[in-house]
C-alpha positions as CSV (number, residue, x, y, z in Angstrom):
1,M,53.0,-29.3,-31.3
2,V,50.9,-26.0,-30.7
3,G,53.5,-24.4,-28.7
4,R,56.3,-25.3,-31.0
5,R,55.4,-23.9,-34.3
6,S,57.4,-21.1,-35.7
7,L,55.6,-17.9,-35.9
8,G,58.0,-16.3,-38.7
9,R,61.2,-14.3,-38.6
10,Q,59.5,-11.0,-37.5
11,F,57.7,-12.6,-34.7
12,R,61.4,-14.3,-33.5
13,W,62.9,-10.6,-33.8
14,L,59.7,-9.0,-31.0
15,W,60.7,-11.7,-28.9
16,A,64.1,-11.2,-28.7
17,A,63.4,-7.7,-28.0
18,Y,61.2,-8.4,-25.2
19,A,63.4,-11.0,-23.7
20,V,66.1,-8.8,-23.4
21,S,64.2,-5.9,-21.9
22,A,62.3,-8.0,-19.5
23,L,65.7,-9.6,-18.0
24,G,67.2,-5.8,-18.1
25,T,64.0,-4.5,-16.1
26,W,64.2,-8.0,-13.7
27,L,68.0,-7.4,-13.0
28,A,67.0,-4.0,-11.7
29,F,64.1,-5.3,-9.6
30,D,64.0,-2.8,-6.7
31,A,67.0,-0.7,-8.0
32,F,65.3,2.4,-7.0
33,P,64.0,2.0,-3.3
34,L,67.8,0.3,-3.0
35,I,69.2,3.3,-4.4
36,A,66.8,5.8,-2.4
37,I,67.8,3.8,1.1
38,L,71.6,3.4,0.5
39,V,72.5,6.1,-1.6
40,L,70.4,9.0,-0.6
41,H,69.2,7.4,2.9
42,A,65.7,7.9,2.5
43,G,63.3,7.1,5.1
44,T,60.4,4.6,5.0
45,A,57.7,7.0,4.0
46,A,59.9,8.5,1.3
47,V,60.5,5.0,-0.1
48,S,57.0,3.9,0.0
49,G,55.9,7.3,-1.6
50,L,58.5,6.8,-4.4
51,A,56.8,3.3,-5.6
52,A,53.6,4.6,-5.1
53,A,53.9,8.0,-6.7
54,G,55.9,6.5,-9.7
55,L,52.9,4.2,-10.4
56,A,50.5,6.4,-10.0
57,V,51.4,9.7,-11.9
58,G,53.0,7.6,-14.7
59,A,49.4,6.2,-15.2
60,V,48.4,9.7,-15.5
61,V,50.9,11.1,-17.5
62,A,50.0,7.9,-20.0
63,V,46.3,8.6,-20.4
64,P,46.4,10.5,-23.5
65,L,49.1,7.9,-25.1
66,G,46.4,5.7,-26.1
67,P,44.2,7.6,-28.1
68,W,47.5,9.6,-29.6
69,M,49.1,6.3,-30.8
70,E,46.1,4.5,-31.9
71,F,46.4,5.8,-36.0
72,R,50.1,5.7,-35.8
73,R,52.6,2.8,-36.9
74,K,53.3,0.7,-33.7
75,R,56.6,0.2,-34.2
76,P,58.1,3.4,-34.4
77,V,56.3,4.1,-31.0
78,M,57.7,1.1,-29.4
79,V,61.3,2.1,-30.4
80,T,60.5,5.5,-29.3
81,M,59.3,4.3,-25.6
82,D,62.5,1.9,-25.5
83,L,64.9,4.9,-26.0
84,V,63.0,7.2,-23.9
85,R,63.1,4.7,-21.0
86,C,67.0,4.1,-21.9
87,A,67.6,7.8,-21.7
88,A,65.8,8.5,-18.4
89,L,67.3,5.3,-16.6
90,L,70.9,6.6,-18.2
91,S,70.6,10.0,-16.3
92,I,70.9,8.2,-12.8
93,P,74.1,6.8,-13.4
94,A,75.5,10.0,-14.9
95,A,73.9,12.1,-12.0
96,F,75.4,9.5,-9.3
97,A,78.7,9.8,-11.4
98,L,78.7,13.7,-10.7
99,G,77.6,13.6,-7.3
100,R,74.0,15.1,-8.5
101,L,71.3,12.5,-7.9
102,S,68.5,13.4,-5.9
103,F,65.4,12.1,-4.6
104,A,63.4,14.6,-7.0
105,Q,65.3,12.8,-9.9
106,L,64.4,9.1,-8.9
107,L,60.9,10.5,-8.8
108,V,60.8,11.8,-12.1
109,V,62.6,9.0,-13.8
110,S,60.2,6.6,-12.1
111,V,57.4,8.7,-13.4
112,V,58.7,8.5,-17.2
113,V,59.7,5.1,-17.2
114,G,56.2,4.2,-15.8
115,A,54.5,6.0,-18.4
116,A,56.7,4.7,-21.4
117,D,56.2,1.0,-19.9
118,I,52.4,1.8,-20.4
119,A,52.5,3.0,-23.8
120,F,54.8,0.3,-24.8
121,T,52.6,-2.3,-23.7
122,A,49.7,-0.9,-25.7
123,A,51.5,-0.5,-28.9
124,S,53.3,-4.0,-28.7
125,G,49.4,-5.4,-28.0
126,A,48.6,-3.6,-31.2
127,Y,51.4,-4.5,-33.2
128,L,51.5,-8.0,-32.1
129,K,47.8,-8.5,-33.9
130,T,48.8,-7.4,-37.1
131,L,52.3,-9.7,-36.9
132,V,50.5,-13.0,-36.1
133,K,47.5,-14.6,-37.3
134,P,44.6,-14.9,-35.0
135,A,44.9,-18.6,-34.3
136,D,48.4,-17.7,-33.0
137,L,47.7,-15.2,-30.8
138,L,47.7,-17.9,-28.1
139,V,50.9,-19.4,-28.5
140,A,52.6,-16.2,-29.1
141,N,51.4,-14.8,-25.9
142,G,52.1,-18.1,-24.2
143,R,55.8,-17.4,-25.5
144,F,55.8,-13.7,-24.0
145,E,54.7,-15.3,-20.3
146,S,57.2,-17.7,-20.7
147,T,59.7,-15.4,-21.1
148,A,58.8,-13.0,-18.6
149,W,58.8,-15.7,-15.7
150,T,62.5,-17.1,-17.0
151,A,63.2,-13.2,-16.4
152,T,61.7,-13.0,-13.3
153,M,63.2,-16.4,-12.3
154,L,66.7,-15.2,-13.4
155,G,66.6,-11.6,-12.9
156,P,66.5,-10.8,-9.3
157,P,69.0,-13.2,-7.9
158,L,71.6,-12.2,-10.7
159,G,70.7,-8.3,-9.9
160,G,71.0,-9.1,-6.4
161,A,74.4,-10.5,-6.7
162,A,75.5,-7.5,-9.0
163,I,73.8,-4.7,-6.4
164,G,76.1,-6.8,-3.6
165,L,79.3,-6.4,-5.7
166,F,78.5,-3.0,-7.6
167,G,76.0,-1.3,-6.0
168,P,72.4,-0.6,-7.4
169,V,73.5,2.3,-10.0
170,L,74.9,-0.3,-12.0
171,T,71.8,-2.5,-12.3
172,V,69.9,0.7,-13.4
173,L,72.7,1.2,-16.2
174,A,72.2,-2.6,-17.4
175,N,68.3,-1.8,-17.5
176,A,68.9,1.3,-19.6
177,V,71.3,-0.8,-22.1
178,S,68.5,-3.5,-22.3
179,F,65.9,-1.0,-23.5
180,L,68.4,0.0,-25.8
181,L,69.1,-3.1,-27.1
182,S,65.2,-4.3,-27.4
183,A,64.9,-1.0,-30.1
184,V,67.6,-2.4,-32.2
185,G,65.7,-5.8,-32.1
186,I,62.3,-4.1,-33.2
187,R,64.2,-2.0,-35.7
188,A,65.4,-5.3,-37.1
189,I,62.0,-6.6,-37.5
190,G,61.8,-4.9,-40.9
191,G,59.1,-4.8,-43.4
192,R,56.7,-2.4,-44.0
193,E,54.2,-1.6,-41.4
194,P,50.8,-0.3,-42.8
195,R,49.5,2.4,-41.2
196,P,46.2,1.9,-39.2
197,T,43.0,2.3,-41.6
198,P,40.5,4.0,-39.1
199,T,36.7,2.5,-39.1
200,E,35.7,6.2,-37.7
201,A,37.1,9.7,-37.2
202,P,40.3,9.3,-35.2
203,P,40.3,10.7,-31.6
204,R,41.6,14.3,-31.4
205,L,42.9,14.2,-27.7
206,R,40.1,16.0,-26.4
207,A,38.9,15.1,-23.0
208,G,35.8,12.8,-24.0
209,D,38.3,11.2,-26.4
210,L,40.6,10.4,-23.8
211,L,38.0,8.1,-22.3
212,D,37.1,5.6,-25.2
213,G,39.6,2.7,-23.9
214,W,37.4,2.7,-20.7
215,R,34.4,2.9,-22.8
216,Y,34.7,0.0,-25.4
217,I,35.9,-2.3,-22.2
218,L,32.8,-1.2,-19.8
219,A,30.4,-1.5,-22.9
220,D,31.7,-5.3,-23.9
221,S,29.9,-7.8,-21.6
222,A,32.9,-10.2,-22.1
223,L,36.1,-7.8,-21.5
224,R,34.0,-6.0,-18.5
225,P,34.1,-8.7,-16.0
226,L,37.6,-9.7,-16.9
227,F,38.7,-6.1,-16.7
228,A,37.3,-6.0,-13.0
229,N,39.0,-9.2,-12.1
230,T,42.3,-8.8,-13.1
231,I,42.7,-5.1,-12.1
232,L,41.5,-6.3,-8.6
233,V,43.3,-9.7,-8.2
234,N,46.8,-7.8,-9.6
235,G,46.3,-4.8,-7.2
236,L,45.5,-7.1,-4.0
237,I,48.6,-9.5,-5.1
238,M,50.9,-6.3,-5.2
239,A,49.5,-4.7,-2.0
240,A,50.4,-7.6,0.0
241,S,54.0,-7.9,-1.5
242,P,55.7,-5.2,0.2
243,V,53.8,-6.1,3.7
244,L,55.3,-9.7,3.3
245,A,58.8,-8.3,2.6
246,V,58.5,-6.6,6.2
247,L,57.1,-9.7,7.6
248,M,59.9,-12.1,6.6
249,L,62.6,-9.7,6.8
250,D,61.9,-7.9,9.6
251,R,59.6,-9.9,11.8
252,L,60.7,-13.5,10.9
253,G,64.3,-12.4,10.2
254,F,64.9,-13.9,6.5
255,A,67.7,-13.1,5.0
256,P,67.7,-11.1,1.8
257,W,69.1,-14.3,-0.6
258,Q,66.5,-16.4,1.2
259,Y,63.7,-13.9,0.6
260,M,64.9,-13.6,-3.0
261,I,65.0,-17.4,-3.5
262,A,61.6,-17.6,-2.1
263,F,59.9,-15.8,-4.9
264,A,62.4,-16.3,-7.6
265,V,62.2,-20.6,-7.4
266,P,58.4,-20.5,-7.8
267,C,58.4,-18.7,-10.9
268,V,59.1,-22.2,-12.8
269,G,55.6,-22.6,-12.2
270,G,54.7,-19.5,-14.7
271,L,56.9,-21.8,-17.3
272,I,54.8,-24.8,-16.6
273,G,51.5,-23.0,-17.1
274,S,52.4,-20.8,-20.1
275,R,53.4,-24.1,-21.7
276,L,50.1,-25.8,-20.6
277,A,47.9,-22.9,-21.7
278,P,47.7,-23.9,-25.3
279,R,47.3,-27.2,-24.4
280,L,44.3,-26.9,-22.2
281,V,42.8,-24.5,-24.3
282,A,42.7,-27.1,-27.4
283,R,41.3,-29.8,-24.7
284,F,38.7,-28.1,-22.4
285,G,38.1,-24.8,-24.4
286,R,39.3,-20.7,-24.0
287,H,36.5,-20.0,-21.8
288,R,36.6,-22.7,-19.3
289,V,40.4,-22.4,-18.9
290,L,40.0,-18.7,-18.2
291,V,36.9,-19.3,-15.6
292,T,39.2,-22.1,-13.7
293,A,42.6,-20.6,-14.1
294,G,41.1,-17.5,-12.7
295,A,39.4,-18.9,-10.0
296,L,42.6,-20.9,-9.2
297,R,44.7,-18.3,-8.5
298,A,42.8,-16.3,-6.0
299,C,42.9,-19.2,-3.8
300,W,46.6,-19.0,-2.9
301,V,47.4,-15.4,-1.2
302,L,45.6,-16.1,2.2
303,G,48.4,-19.2,3.1
304,L,50.9,-16.4,3.1
305,A,49.5,-15.4,6.3
306,F,50.5,-18.3,8.1
307,V,54.4,-18.3,7.2
308,G,56.5,-19.2,10.0
309,P,60.3,-18.5,10.6
310,G,62.7,-21.1,9.6
311,T,62.8,-23.7,6.5
312,A,59.0,-24.6,7.2
313,G,58.0,-20.8,6.9
314,L,60.2,-20.8,3.3
315,V,59.2,-23.9,2.2
316,L,55.5,-22.8,2.7
317,V,56.0,-19.3,1.0
318,M,57.9,-21.3,-1.8
319,A,54.2,-23.7,-2.2
320,V,52.2,-20.9,-2.0
321,E,54.1,-18.6,-4.7
322,L,54.6,-21.8,-6.7
323,G,50.6,-22.5,-6.7
324,L,49.7,-18.8,-7.4
325,I,52.2,-18.4,-10.3
326,T,51.3,-21.8,-12.0
327,C,47.7,-20.5,-12.1
328,C,48.9,-16.9,-13.3
329,G,51.2,-18.5,-16.0
330,V,48.1,-20.4,-17.5
331,F,45.6,-17.4,-16.9
332,N,47.6,-14.5,-18.4
333,P,48.1,-15.8,-21.9
334,V,44.8,-16.8,-22.7
335,L,43.5,-13.6,-21.2
336,S,45.8,-11.7,-23.4
337,A,44.9,-13.6,-26.3
338,Y,41.1,-13.3,-25.8
339,R,41.4,-9.6,-25.0
340,L,43.5,-9.1,-28.3
341,D,41.0,-11.3,-30.3
342,R,37.9,-10.0,-29.1
343,T,39.2,-5.8,-29.4
344,P,39.3,-4.5,-33.2
345,A,42.2,-3.8,-34.6
346,D,41.5,0.2,-34.3
347,R,40.9,-0.1,-30.7
348,V,43.5,-2.4,-29.5
349,A,45.9,0.8,-28.2
350,R,43.5,2.6,-26.6
351,T,41.8,-0.7,-24.7
352,L,45.4,-1.8,-23.5
353,S,46.6,1.6,-22.7
354,A,43.1,1.9,-20.4
355,W,43.8,-1.5,-18.8
356,S,47.4,-0.6,-18.0
357,V,46.5,2.8,-16.8
358,T,43.6,1.6,-14.4
359,S,45.9,-1.4,-13.4
360,K,49.0,0.7,-12.4
361,A,46.9,3.1,-10.9
362,T,45.1,0.3,-8.7
363,I,48.2,-1.1,-7.5
364,A,49.5,2.2,-6.2
365,A,46.2,3.0,-4.5
366,L,46.1,-0.5,-2.8
367,T,49.8,-0.7,-1.9
368,A,49.3,2.5,0.0
369,L,46.3,1.7,1.6
370,W,48.0,-1.9,2.5
371,G,51.0,0.1,4.2
372,L,48.5,2.1,6.1
373,L,46.5,-1.1,7.3
374,A,49.7,-3.0,8.2
375,G,50.4,0.0,10.4
376,L,47.2,-0.1,12.0
377,T,46.4,-4.2,12.4
378,G,50.1,-5.6,11.9
379,A,51.3,-7.5,8.9
380,R,49.6,-11.0,9.3
381,P,46.4,-9.4,9.3
382,A,46.9,-7.1,6.7
383,I,47.8,-10.2,4.6
384,A,45.0,-12.3,5.8
385,I,42.6,-9.6,4.7
386,A,43.8,-9.4,0.9
387,G,43.9,-13.1,0.9
388,L,40.0,-13.0,2.0
389,L,39.4,-10.5,-0.9
390,M,41.0,-12.8,-3.3
391,L,38.6,-15.3,-2.2
392,A,36.0,-13.2,-3.5
393,T,37.3,-12.4,-7.1
394,P,36.0,-15.5,-8.9
395,F,32.3,-13.9,-8.8
396,L,33.7,-11.0,-11.1
397,L,34.6,-13.7,-14.1
398,P,32.1,-14.2,-17.0
399,R,29.9,-17.2,-16.3
400,H,29.2,-17.4,-19.8
401,D,31.1,-17.8,-23.2
402,R,30.2,-14.8,-24.9
403,T,32.6,-15.4,-28.0
404,P,30.0,-15.2,-31.4
405,Q,29.6,-18.8,-32.6
406,P,29.6,-19.5,-35.8
407,E,26.2,-20.3,-37.9
408,R,25.5,-23.8,-38.3
409,E,24.4,-24.9,-41.7
410,P,20.5,-25.7,-41.9
411,Q,20.4,-29.3,-41.7
412,P,17.4,-31.3,-44.2
413,P,15.0,-32.7,-42.5
414,V,15.2,-36.5,-41.3
415,P,12.6,-38.8,-43.0
416,V,10.3,-40.5,-40.5
417,E,9.6,-44.4,-41.2
418,P,6.1,-44.6,-41.8
């Protein structure tokens, strides 16, 4: 079976490191807002500002990291980013124990972690391309995708229980330890990573060089529409999430545990989708799967505007999220493998960094905008507008397969009967 073949010991260590850090991140899901509310008694505007500023400023800080890491060995960069995230997060329980925790510290830590997240993601993508064969990229990304959805499914309920018993600061400590374990796992990969050999003069972190990742994406006829599509889709999904939380928890009276279940259980769709992705590509081709799954994932968000109270409302949210996450589970690993396959080895870090920076900044901007929109129009109209805009995103997907086709051998002429 294509999804079960071994990718080697080194990949297994990388996969294990990813799994432990993903679980730690989802265990600490929403820990910062909860600390701001429960420990520091911050208001709604401050909590929203914390979420948006952490993403936006972290994205800006991460801009020079793509060119900086491009021609360095990626595994030391990954270990460093894990240790940076661990140290930053450990400062929160330490300050809390000393009675010195402040909102400003939460903001600084969120910025540092956000920038390190982007750098780690870019470095790990570039490293994965050197670790597995091109034909195995889809299988490898499918395993990461299924692991991410498993962590998303298990982490928030476990983290919610831990927060109820021990408070939100403990989940931050658990997240810090997960990054430390991830660094250990990446170190255990072993082997000697070759230093990247540039095919051009390496960037010197001049102002123009910082834009190299975006230049490559926008110049590529296949990556450009996928970039626009994924940035907008992810931004609209995340922008609608806080508005939906207010609608469910405040207006409709759902309990926090019901809210967590509504989003945890449908994550099984991510497991299903990521397992199906290699089989679907083998049967229908990569381009058709990208376009079909990309279009289908745009059809679900509008349904969240019609959620009502009680069991029926909970079932509706779970059904909508199941459909959305299943489509994302198919689309995401296919996109990741295609993006790596199409990007030259000496441009991967810059390209992935530019992609992540744009995604984080767009999510921050749209989240802030949708908060204002919900204040003016109400929660349901704001969710409906996001859903209607989502329906237009399939038009941004590439209509034709831009993958170069191998040249065919010339065929001898067929003799014609007289």
